[in-house]
C-alpha positions in Angstrom: 0.0 0.0 0.1 1.3 3.5 -0.8 1.1 5.9 2.3 0.8 9.4 1.9 1.6 12.1 4.5 0.3 15.4 5.3 3.0 17.7 6.8 1.3 20.0 9.4 3.6 22.9 10.2 6.2 23.6 7.3 9.0 25.1 9.3 12.4 23.7 9.9 11.2 20.4 11.1 8.3 20.2 8.5 10.8 20.8 5.7 13.3 18.3 7.0 10.5 15.6 7.3 9.4 16.5 3.8 12.8 16.1 2.3 13.6 12.7 4.2 10.3 11.2 3.4 10.6 12.0 -0.2 14.2 10.8 -0.3 12.8 7.4 0.9 10.1 7.3 -1.8 7.3 8.1 0.7 4.8 10.5 -0.8 4.0 13.9 0.8 0.4 14.6 -0.3 0.8 18.3 0.8 1.3 20.7 3.8 -0.9 22.7 6.2 0.5 26.0 7.7 -1.1 29.2 8.8 2.1 31.2 8.1 1.8 32.9 4.5 5.6 32.7 4.0 5.6 28.9 4.9 2.7 28.4 2.5 4.6 30.3 -0.3 7.8 28.3 0.2 5.9 25.1 0.1 4.2 25.9 -3.1 7.4 27.1 -4.6 8.9 23.7 -3.7 6.1 22.1 -5.7 4.0 20.9 -2.7 0.2 20.9 -2.6 -0.9 23.5 0.0 -4.2 22.7 1.8 -6.3 25.7 2.7 -6.7 24.6 6.3 -6.4 21.4 8.4 -10.0 20.4 7.8 -9.3 20.1 4.1 -6.2 17.9 4.8 -8.2 15.7 7.1 -10.8 15.3 4.5 -8.4 14.2 1.9 -9.0 10.4 1.7 -6.0 9.8 -0.3 -3.7 10.8 2.6 -3.5 8.5 5.6 -0.8 10.1 7.9 -0.6 13.5 9.7 3.0 14.4 10.7 2.6 17.2 13.2 5.5 19.7 13.1 3.9 22.6 14.8 4.7 24.4 18.1 3.9 22.2 21.1 0.6 23.8 22.3 -1.4 22.7 19.2 -0.1 19.0 19.0 -3.1 17.7 20.8 -6.0 19.3 19.0 -4.4 18.6 15.5 -3.7 14.9 16.6 -7.3 14.5 17.9 -8.6 16.0 14.6 -6.4 13.7 12.6 -7.4 10.5 14.5 -11.1 11.6 14.3 -10.7 11.6 10.5 -9.2 8.3 10.5 -5.5 9.3 10.0 -2.6 7.8 11.6 -0.8 10.6 13.6 3.0 11.1 13.9 4.1 14.1 15.9 7.2 15.9 16.9 8.5 15.8 20.5 7.4 16.6 23.0 4.3 14.7 22.1 2.0 17.0 24.1 2.2 19.6 27.0 1.6 17.0 29.7 0.7 13.3 30.5 -3.0 13.9 30.6 -2.8 15.1 27.0 -0.8 12.1 26.0 -3.2 9.9 27.6 -6.1 11.4 25.9 -4.5 11.2 22.4 -3.5 7.4 23.1 -7.0 6.7 24.1 -8.4 8.4 20.9 -5.8 6.4 18.9 -6.8 3.1 20.3 -10.5 4.0 19.8 -9.9 4.9 16.1 -7.6 1.8 15.7 -5.0 4.2 14.4 -1.3 4.5 15.2 0.0 7.5 17.3 3.8 7.7 17.2 6.3 10.3 18.5 9.5 11.4 16.6 12.0 10.9 19.3 15.0 11.2 17.1 17.7 11.4 19.7 17.3 7.7 20.3 19.2 7.4 17.2 22.2 9.6 18.2 25.5 7.6 18.2 26.6 9.0 21.6 23.6 7.4 23.3 23.8 4.2 21.4 27.5 3.7 22.2 26.7 4.3 25.9 23.8 2.0 26.0 25.7 -0.8 24.2 28.6 -0.6 26.8 26.0 -0.4 29.6 24.3 -3.6 28.5 27.7 -5.4 27.7 29.2 -4.4 30.9 32.2 -2.9 29.3 33.3 -1.1 32.5 31.6 -3.5 34.8 28.4 -3.0 36.4 27.3 0.6 35.9 26.7 2.8 38.9 26.2 6.3 37.7 25.4 7.9 34.3 25.6 11.6 33.6 24.2 12.9 30.3 24.1 16.8 29.4 23.9 19.2 26.7 25.6 22.6 27.3 25.1 25.7 25.1 25.8 29.4 25.4 23.2 31.0 23.2 20.2 31.1 25.5 16.6 30.2 24.5 16.1 30.6 20.8 12.9 31.4 18.9 9.7 33.0 20.2 7.4 30.1 21.4 10.3 28.5 23.3 10.1 31.4 25.8 6.5 31.1 26.4 5.3 28.9 29.2 1.8 28.6 27.7 3.2 27.1 24.6 5.4 24.5 26.2 8.5 26.5 26.1 11.6 26.0 28.2 14.4 23.3 28.3 12.7 20.7 30.1 10.2 20.0 27.2 12.9 20.9 24.6 15.9 18.9 25.8 14.7 17.1 29.0 12.4 15.1 26.9 15.4 13.7 25.1 17.9 13.2 28.0 15.4 11.6 30.3 13.9 9.5 27.5 17.1 8.0 26.7 18.0 7.3 30.5 14.7 5.5 31.0 15.5 3.2 27.9 19.0 2.5 29.0 18.4 1.6 32.5 16.1 -1.4 32.7 14.5 -0.6 36.1 11.8 1.6 37.5 12.6 5.1 38.6 12.5 5.2 42.4 13.2 9.0 43.1 13.4 12.3 41.3 15.2 15.5 42.4 15.3 18.4 40.1 16.5 22.1 40.1 15.6 24.4 37.1 17.6 27.4 36.1 16.3 30.9 35.3 19.6 32.6 35.3 18.8 34.3 31.9 15.6 35.9 33.1 13.2 34.4 30.8 9.7 33.3 32.1 10.5 29.6 31.3 13.5 27.7 32.5 16.8 28.0 30.6 18.3 24.9 32.0 17.9 22.0 34.3 19.5 19.5 36.5 17.4 16.3 37.0 18.8 13.5 39.2 17.2 10.0 39.1 17.7 6.9 41.2 16.6 3.7 39.8 15.4 0.5 41.7 18.4 -1.5 40.6 20.7 0.9 42.4 21.9 3.0 39.2 21.8 6.7 39.7 21.7 9.3 36.7 22.0 12.8 36.2 20.4 14.7 33.2 21.5 18.4 32.8 21.0 21.1 30.4 22.5 24.6 30.1 22.1 27.6 27.8 24.5 30.0 29.3 27.7 27.7 29.4 30.6 28.6 27.3 32.8 25.7 28.2 30.8 22.5 27.5 31.1 19.4 29.6 31.2 15.8 28.3 27.9 14.8 26.8 28.1 11.4 28.7 30.0 10.3 31.6 29.5 6.8 32.7 31.1 5.1 35.9 31.1 1.3 36.4 32.8 -0.9 38.9 35.8 -1.6 36.4 36.2 1.9 34.8 34.8 5.0 33.2 33.5 5.9 29.7 33.1 9.4 28.3 31.7 11.0 25.1 33.1 14.6 25.0 31.2 16.1 22.1 29.0 15.6 19.1 32.1 14.4 17.1 32.3 11.3 19.3 35.7 12.2 20.8 36.1 10.3 24.1 37.6 7.3 25.7 37.2 4.3 27.8 39.6 4.0 30.9 39.3 0.3 32.3 40.9 -1.6 35.2 42.9 -4.5 34.0 43.5 -6.6 37.1 41.3 -7.1 40.0 44.1 -6.8 42.3 44.9 -3.2 43.1 48.7 -2.1 43.6 49.1 0.3 46.3 48.9 3.9 45.1 51.8 6.1 45.2 51.4 9.5 46.9 51.6 12.5 44.8 51.9 16.3 45.4 48.5 17.8 45.0 48.2 21.4 45.5 49.7 22.2 48.9 49.5 18.6 50.2 49.9 14.9 49.4 47.3 12.5 48.4 47.2 8.7 47.7 43.3 8.6 47.3 43.3 11.1 44.3 46.5 9.8 42.6 45.8 9.6 38.9 45.9 6.2 37.1 47.0 8.2 33.8 49.6 10.8 33.5 48.2 12.4 30.3 44.9 12.1 28.5 44.1 11.6 24.9 46.4 10.1 22.3 49.4 10.7 24.6 47.8 8.9 27.4 50.5 7.1 29.7 49.2 4.4 31.9 50.3 4.9 35.4 49.0 1.5 36.8 46.4 -1.2 36.2 44.4 0.4 33.6 44.1 0.3 29.9 42.8 3.4 27.8 40.6 2.3 24.9 38.9 4.2 22.2 35.1 4.6 22.2 33.3 1.8 20.2 31.3 3.1 17.4 27.7 2.2 16.5 26.1 2.9 13.0 22.6 4.2 13.0 20.2 5.7 10.3 17.4 8.2 11.2 15.7 7.0 8.2 15.0 3.8 10.1 12.3 5.8 12.2 10.3 6.6 9.0 10.6 3.0 7.9 9.4 1.8 11.2 6.3 4.2 11.1 5.3 2.6 7.7 5.9 -1.0 9.2 4.0 -0.1 12.4 1.1 1.3 10.2 1.1 -1.8 8.1 1.2 -4.0 11.3 4.6 -5.8 10.4 6.4 -4.2 13.3 5.8 -2.6 16.6 6.6 1.0 16.8 10.3 1.9 17.8 9.0 4.7 19.9 6.1 3.4 21.9 3.4 5.6 23.4 3.9 4.1 26.9 7.5 5.0 26.8 6.8 8.6 25.8 4.0 8.8 28.6 6.5 7.5 31.3 9.0 10.1 30.2 6.5 12.9 30.5 5.5 11.7 34.0 9.1 11.8 35.2 9.6 15.3 33.7 6.4 16.3 35.5 7.9 14.9 38.7 11.0 16.8 38.0 9.0 20.2 37.7 7.2 19.3 40.9 10.5 18.6 42.7 11.9 21.9 41.8 8.7 23.8 42.8 8.3 22.2 46.1 12.1 21.7 46.7 11.5 18.1 47.6 12.6 14.5 46.5 9.7 13.1 44.7 9.2 9.3 45.5 7.7 7.4 42.7 7.5 4.1 44.4 4.2 2.5 43.9 3.2 4.7 41.1 2.4 3.9 37.4 5.8 5.6 36.7 7.6 3.4 39.0 6.1 0.2 37.7 6.8 1.0 34.1 10.1 -0.4 33.1 
């Protein structure tokens, strides 16, 4: 069966999805946008421009709506599409909150249609490499994971600064970082503690620090800044036999791993104005000139190939019933509930205990 997509919102992501779908031979029936500039650009690109969403929903030759609008209208557009018998794919965040996600999930089930969220950062190599090492116990049993994105350009755009429109970094980047941690660690979330940053004076948070503890003992930190001119490693993972880092988008990083179980006695070093054995380094220099001090090996990061086009292929397979969605709606709902717990933690300055809740039980 030939599937035809309607792109709702022809901005940066709408253009990107149109290009990617077309390159895969998946037909784009047309676009919907209220912005005259976007409508003109789509027409100039040879795309059909529907007069409005109702007209797109009434087009029986199109069976999928791909929502690429600002966050606050995801829900009504998704409900309209499902009511018209369309499958719905939406940009992240799926909705503004868990209640909206549950409403759309129920509507999709009632209509016997697919509702799938574009969580593209699940295909990022830094995450896939760390997940692979976590599962393979490359550095032993993992005890702590830190994942972060650091920027210095503030909050971009207009709607991203508006709390009523789902602005702020929690729904922008938290929805990625926390989502990937929940997929990586196969255990319920036990507690959530968070602090949000308003350092730049915007009405929405310009950054966050979210601390998670899992029922299997793993602890994790997800963090985002938009006022940081010296980015820290994107991933830092500690295990009982070593440490792994991914330093940047270009996949610089390393694995430092203990070789023998028997530890040699550390030699004291001069550190500042004192001596220390506890903090004596195992490596003299990092990077290509690394010199092993004792009982460790320094390895390059493994590499994992990925193709974001697999997302689109999976959407088609899920619609046709030959595969389950790569991004399941229960996983999206669970992530949103954790993010809501993080916001509640900041507002009340408490550790939120999820034991016994639906979020805790989901794994």
